[in-house]
N, C-alpha and C positions, 0 to 999 in steps of 0.2 A: 641538318636542321639547326644544330648549335651555331654553326658559322653564320647562317642567315639571321638567326635570332640575335646573336651578339653584334653583327654588323649593323643591325637596325636599332641597337641599344634597347632591346626588349628583354624583360626578365622572363623566367620560366612561368612565373605566376601570371604575368600579363598575357602571354600566349595561351596558357591554359584557360584563362577567363574568356578569351576570344573563341576558343574551341569549345567552351562550356564543359570543361573537364577539370578534375582536380590537378593541382600542381604536381603531385606525386605521380599521377597517371601520365602527365606530359613528360616528366623526367624519364619515366620508363620508355616512352616512345622515342625520346631524343637519344637515349643511351642504347637503344636497340633491344632492350629487354622485352619489350612488347612489340608485336608486329603492327605496322601501320596499315590502316585500311585505305581503300581507294577514296572513300569520302573524306577522310582526314587529309589525304594528299591534296584533294581539291580545296579544302578549307585553307590549308597552309599555302598553297599556290596563290589563292586569292589574297590572303593576308600579305604575303611578300611580293605580290605582283610578278610572279614568275610562272612559267608553264608547268603543268603537273609533271612533265617528263623530267624536270629538274631533280626531283626527289628519287628518280630511278637511275640517274646517271652516276657512274663511278669515276668520271673524268673531270671532276671539278678542280680547276686550278685554284690553289690556295696560297696565300702569302702569310707567313707568320711574322709577327713583330712584337717587340717588347715595349710596353708602356711604362716600365718602371716596376711597379708592384705586381702587375698582372701581365701575363703573356696572352695575346689574343690572336685569332686568325680571322682573316677577311677574304672575301672572294676577290681575286685579282681580275678575273674576266668572267663575264656572265653573258656568253653568247650562245645562241642556239641555231641549229640548222632547221629551217622550216621544212617539216616533213609533210608531204601531201598524199600519204598512203591511206588506204581505206580504214585501217585500224585507228590511225590518228584522227581521221575525219569523224569516225563514229564516236570516239572519245570526246572530241570537241562538241559534237552535236548533243551528246548526253549531258555534258556540262552546261551547255547553253539551255537545254530543256529544263534542267534542274534549277538553274538560275532564274529562268522565266517563272517557274512554279513558285520559287522563293519570293520573287518580286510580287507576284499576284497575292501571295499570302500577306506580305508586308503592306500592300495597298489595302487589302481587306482590314488588316489590323489598324492601319491609320484611319480608315473610315470609322471603325468602331470607336477608336480613341477620340476622334472629333465629336462623334455622337455623345459619348460619355461626358466630354468636356462641356458640351452645350447643356446637357441635363444638369450637371453640377452648377453651371452658371444660373440656370433657371431656378434651382433650389436656393442658391444664394440670394437671388433677387427676391424670391418669395419670402425668405427669412428676413431679409433687410426691410421689406415693406411691412412685415408683421411687427418688427421691433420699432419702427418709426411711428406706428399707430398707437 
């Protein structure tokens, strides 16, 4: 997780905000002190645009380099074998279903925000017309 975060120039605080958790909680996840949930794996995969299996692999090729003051690690190769087994298919279907639910909630929220915006504009218009009189 740290390699991905650093290679994207993200701070722990930024990733924690994306995951809607405290930075200290994220630090514990990244260091392995706290076990990561499947939902967090999905969120991180979405953030970094990698497959969820990425976080379960122990075969990540890494290159270390020194930038002067700081030593950093980056992923040298990020390739995956496309698995077409039933378990992977179920995982992908679950992820897609959750994303579709999330999208529908966002669409509903957007509609509500548009409605509220129109109500605010109407209030402003009414107040402006009162002040002009």
